[in-house]
N, C-alpha and C positions, 0 to 999 in steps of 0.2 A: 668217714671213719666207721669201723667194723660195729655192728648191732653189738647190744649188751650180751654176755653169755646167757644171761638167765633166758633173756629174748630167744636165743638159739636152741633152747632146748624142746620147746614144742616139736618145731620141723623135725628135729632129729628123731624125737622118739615116736614120730608119726612113720618115719622112714622105716624103722625098724618093725611096725605092726601092719606097715601096707605097703611093701615092695612093688605092687603093682601100678603105683600110682609116682612113683619116684621121679620121672621124668616131669610132670607137671608139679610136685611139690620145688625139685631142684629148681625149677624155673622160677617159681614165686618166690623161692628164698633170693637168688639173683637179682629179682627185682626191687625186692622189698631192701638189699643190701646197697641197692644203687641210689633206692630214695633218701636213703639218710645220707648221703654222701654230696647231694644236691639238695640246693633251696629254691623254688619257683614264686616268683615275685612279679606283681605287676608292676608295667614300667612308670605308671603314674602314681604308685606307691612310694618310689625314690623321688618325686619331686615334692618342693615345698606346696604349701596351699597358702592363697592369699591373705589369710586370715590365721590368727595366733590360736593356736590349738591348747595353750596352758602346759600343765604338767601331765604326763603320762603315768604318774605314781604320785601318791599323796605326801604333801609336806608331812615330816615329823610333828607329833603334838608335845614331845618333852624334848625339849633344846637343853636341858639343864649340863649337859656333859659335852655339847658341840655345839658351831653355830654353823645354821644350817641357813643359806642365801641362795636364792633363783638365780639361774644362769642360762642368756639365749645368744643365739649367734649376732653378730655385730650389726649385719643388715638384714634381718628377716623382719617377719611382721609381728614376732616378740621383742625387737629392739626398740628401744626410746627412738631412734631415728627412724620407725618405719616408714617407707614411704620413700625415702630418700636414695639418691643414689647408691646403687649396688654394684660391685667391681664384676665385670667379667672373669669366666673363671681363666681367661688367658693371662690377666692381669694376678688373680691369685697365685696362677702356677708361678709367673715371674717373682712376685715377691716372695714366694716360697723357696725360690732357687737362692735367693738374696738370704733370707734365714738360714739355710741350711749351710749357705758358705759363711755364714759367721760362725754358727756352733763349731762347724769344721775347723775354723782358724783359731777358735779357743780352744778346742782339743789338741790341737798342733802347738799350744802355746805362742801362735805368732798375732794374736789381736790383744789388744789391752783391756784389762780386766776390768772395764767397765759397765754398763748395764746392756740388758735387753738386745735386741736384735732387729726383726723385723715387722710384719705385721700380722695380726690375728685377731684374737678373741680380746673383747672387751667386756667392762663389767660396771653396772651403777651401784654406786658406793654411796652411801649418805653419808656425809661428813658434817660433823658438830665442827666441821671444818677440817677436813681431811683430806686425802690423797690427790693421786696424780695422772700422768700422760694418758698420750695416745696410740692410736694403730690402725692398722686397714687388714683387710684380707677375710676370709670366710671361717672368723673363728667365735668362741664363745665370749658371751657376754654377761656378767654379773652384776648383781644389784646389793650396792652394801649401802648400810645406812648408819653413819656414825652422827654424834649428836655432841654438843658443846652446853657449857654452863654460861648464864648470863649474868649479867651484874647483880648484886644484891641476892646471890641466889637461886636467882630466877632460870627456870631451864629453858634453852633455845631450842628449837625442832631439830636443828643441824640443815646442813644443806646437802642433797643426793647429787651423787657424782658415780657417773657409768665409767668403770674400770676395766683394762686388758689384763685379764690373770697371765703372768708370765712364770713359766719355773727357770727360766734361764737368767733371772733377774735376781740381783741383790737388792736394789734401791726402790722403793716405791715414791711417788711422786703425782702432785695434781697442780692444774693451773689455777693461781690465785690472783685475786684482786689486790693491786690494778695490774691490769695485763692486755695493755692495748693491743690491737691490732694493728700492723701485722706483725707485732714481736711475739703475738700469741696467736694460735689459731680460733676459729670459732667452736664453740662447743653447744650441744642441746642443755648440757643443764646450768644451772645457776654459779658463777664462778665460785669458790669459797673465798671469804673475804675473811682472813686473820683479827682484823681491826674489830669485828662483829662478836670476836668469842672470848670470853675471858679465861678459855681454860687453855688457850694458845700460847706457847714459850717458845721463844727463840734460843739457840744455843750459841754459847762464847766461843770465838775461835779458839783459842786454847783449851777446851773441854776436851774430857777424855771420848765424848761422844764424837764430837768433831774429828777428832785424830783418828779414830775411828773407820770414819769414812776411805783413808787409804785414798785410792786412785779415785775416788769419786769428787775428793775435797776439791775446792778451788777457792783458797782463801779465805777472804776478810772483806763484809761490805765496807766500802767506804765511808768513813766516820761513823760505822756503827760498832765495829767489832764483831757482827754477826756473821758464825758458820756459812759459809758457801758451798754448795755442789754445783757438779755438771757432771751429766751422762750424754756420754757421746753413741751414735748408734753407726753401726756400719756403712748405712747409705747414706751419710752425710748429715742425717737430721741429729738434732741435740734439743737437750732442755738444761736450763742453769735456773738458780734462784736460792732462796734461803732454806736451810735445814733447819726444821721447827718439831714441836708436838703438838700434839692435840686429843681428845677424846675421839674416839671412832666404835661407830656402833653398827655392829652388821646384821643384826635384827634384835627385836623387843628384848631381849632376854642376855643379849650378848653384847658387852660393853667394854670397850680397853682403853683404859686410859693412858695419857702420856703416850701415844702412840707416834714413833717417830718417822717422819717422811720429806720430800722434797716439796717447795712451795715455790712452783715457777712462775717467773716472771717476763721468760723468753724461751721461745723456741723458734728452733731452724728446722726449715722444711716442712713437708705438708703432713697434716694430721686430719684423721676423718673427724668430723664436728659431731659425732654422737660419744666421742670418747671425752674424759677429762683427763685422764690419767691412767699409768699403769701400778697396777697391783703385784708388785713382785713376791715373790713364793722361792726363791732360792734358797741354796743353804748359807749364805751370809750374814753377817749379824744384822743387818739393818732390814732383810727382809722381815714380813708378816709372822712367817711360819718360826723364825728365830726369834723376834721379840716377844713371840707370844707361847713360848715354849716350856715355860714353867706352869701355865693354866691348862694349856691345850696338849701338853706332851710331846711336841713335835711332829702331830701330825695331821694330814690334813685330804683331803679327797675331792674328785669333782667328777662329772657326769656330762658329757658333749652328746645332745640329743640327736636322735638321727637324721632329723632334716632341721630347715631354720622355723617352721610353721611350731615346733614344739619346745618348749624351755628344759634345761637341766638344772642342777645345782653345783655349789660349791659349798664343801663342808671344813669348817677350822676343828679340829679336836678328834676324837675316837667316834666313828660312826655307831648310832644304836642300831646296828644290823651283827647279828650274830656271825663270828669269827669264821665259822664251816661256810659260808655263802662266798667266801673269797679263797679264788687259789693264789698263794703266795710264793714268789722268788724273792732270794737275796737282791740286794740293792746294795750299788758300791760307786766311789767316787775317786777321779785321779786328780795328782798334784796341779796339772796344767790349768784344768778347769774345775775348780772345788765346789763352783756353785750348782753345776750340773750332775744328774739323776741318772744312773747308768746301770743297765739290766745287763744278764746274756742270754740272748736266742741260741737254742739248742738247736731246733728243729722246725721245718715247715711242714705242714702237711695239707695235700689235695685232693679233694673227692676221695678220702680213704687213704691216700696212697703218701707215704714220707718221701720226701724229696732225697735224690741219690746228692747230698750236699757233705763234703768232708768235713769234720768238726772244725777244724783249723780255719774254716772260713767264718765262724761266726765266734771265734775266740775272743777277739779284741773287745764285744761287748757293743752294747748299744744305747744310746741317751732316749730317753723317754720326754719328749717335750711338746708343753701343752699348745706351743703356737706356731708348727711345724704341722702343715696340712697333709702331705703325701710320706708314706713312709721308704726312706732309702735303705736299699740292700747292700749286702757285699755285690760286685758283678758277678760274682760263680753263683751266688744263690739265687740272685735275680733271674738269672738266663735260665735256671732249673724252674723257678717259678713260673716264667713267661712261656717256655716250651709247654708246662704243664696243663696251664689254664688256656691257651690256645689250642690244644688237644681237645679241650672239652668244652669248646665253643665255637667248632668249626661250623655248626649249620646255622650261625648268625655272619651277617655281611661284615667285613671288615671295614675301616675308617680311615682316614688320614691319623697321625701321631698328633698330640696336641702338644705343643714343647715338649717337656721331659718325660709324658708319657705316649708311650709308642705300640700299646695294644688295645686299640680303641673299636668300637662297635657302631654299625649305622642301625639305631633299633627302631626307625621310622617306620609305622604300619606295625611293630609290633607290641601286643597287648601284654604279654608275659615272656619273662627271660628265666631260663633254668641255668642259676649259676652253680659249680664247683663250690663246695665251702673249703674255706679256707682257715686251719686254724695257726697259730703261733705258738709254739710251745719254749717255754722260756726254762730256763736254768731250777733244778729241783722239780723236773716234769709239770711246770704249771701250763696247762693247755687253756688257750685264749682262742675257744671259735667265735671267728670275725662275724658281726651282724651280717646281713645282705648289704647294708648301706655304707660297710667297713672294705666292701670289695671292688666297688666302682666309684669312680669321681669322673662327673661330664662325660659318661659313658665309656670310659676309659678304663683300666687295671690301674687301681688306685697304688700303683708302687711304681719306684723307679731306681735306678741302677746309682750305686755310690759310684766314686771315683776309683777306690782302689781296693781291692781286697782286703787289706792290710789296713784301712781306716774302719773308723768305727761307725755303725751303721745310726738312723736316726728313726724311732719309732712316731709316726705322725698320730694325728687325732683323728682323720678319718677313719681310721683302723680302728680307733678306740671307742668309737661313737655307740652311745647307749652304755658302755662299760661305767662303772664305779671303780677310778683309777686310785689307788689307795696308797700315800706316800707314808711310810712309818720311817720319817727321818730318823727318831732314836732306835729305832728297832733295827734300821738297815734294812728293812724289808718291803717290796712295793708288792699292793695285791689288787687282783682284777674282780669284779664282782658283776655279772652279767644280766642283760634287763632292768638295769639300774634307773634308767630314765628313757 
């Protein structure tokens, strides 16, 4: 990007006073301008360390207006399943293709309006017997701590549950005892057992809450008249069980009474064993955001760390950060997929140069999805980005493509890499300059083309690493705060 105007005043002033040194000054200015358009990173800097490094920012000390919860990648050293099997990049990219396909089908109105999609982040949630299901991939994990009341007013500590954060899901759920294998998948956390909670409550089949489940409803439990739910995933996985409520504690100061979620007694398909369920963050009435809107104002945010060696965070409610630190852009929804969060990309800037992409290419908008890994751009925009990036990376050896990533490099023997800065500019000129970790994935340009210029794009979580992504659902605004985690 062009250097700030104030920064330019000094060289220009010197040109007026010292014309004899104009050539050297002109050269210095060009070099400085080039420097601000590129970033030099050590190749080791983008690789995770074997030990969890914790938070890169301090947790807030005052949580009275929001619920702050630590977040981590599913399979990194900060995960509850640290040391367990970790998916190869090829597996992550394959799952990512399924996820994007699922979102595109929802956008086209051709997918049933049930929950979630494929795999990505997880989060530990302490449930005073609370929440829900699994997933795979390279995404973020969060730790919630719900709590339950015991008999005679005695307080029970609750059951910690690792949850997957999903902005494209409406129904939250966790595996519940009894849940024998293979009907359920093994999980790291202790199973939530509703029989051990005095605050647990099922819903009757004819209750307003049960009727509100709509396409997620699954009739009545035989002989009990308890409301049942079912969530079907596009890859054939599913979960079903009883729809109930209980107390959810997100942190020591944030307790949500009567939180509604699915109590799963059967799953179909493979789920990683570090996750107990999915924490739904969509716009639907059943999501965590909607259920808590009177308390937390329909606002939430999260920040995914640069590598799995660090923790990020999830916040329910208005963050305790000055609003001036966010760049803001309007957020909208569409009838075909009302649970999704959409924004409009206006331009892409590479090394200070705005790509020559017709505005009509970005007109359909883009989905911001917590569980999509790689950003999908309209083919015309992607071709322009790829050409600009390759032109500035010519000093490095090219490597074969990896799945949908076609611009890859061989950095063996390279200690430092000079990357052109990439900025995504959203509506209202909200400029988001990507962290270096958001430019490459597995030594490849971390973008891929969508199927059609007329289709909506998808903004993946790799591009937004280290940014706090703020969803002001009530205010129809999305914000981005850089270097937040």
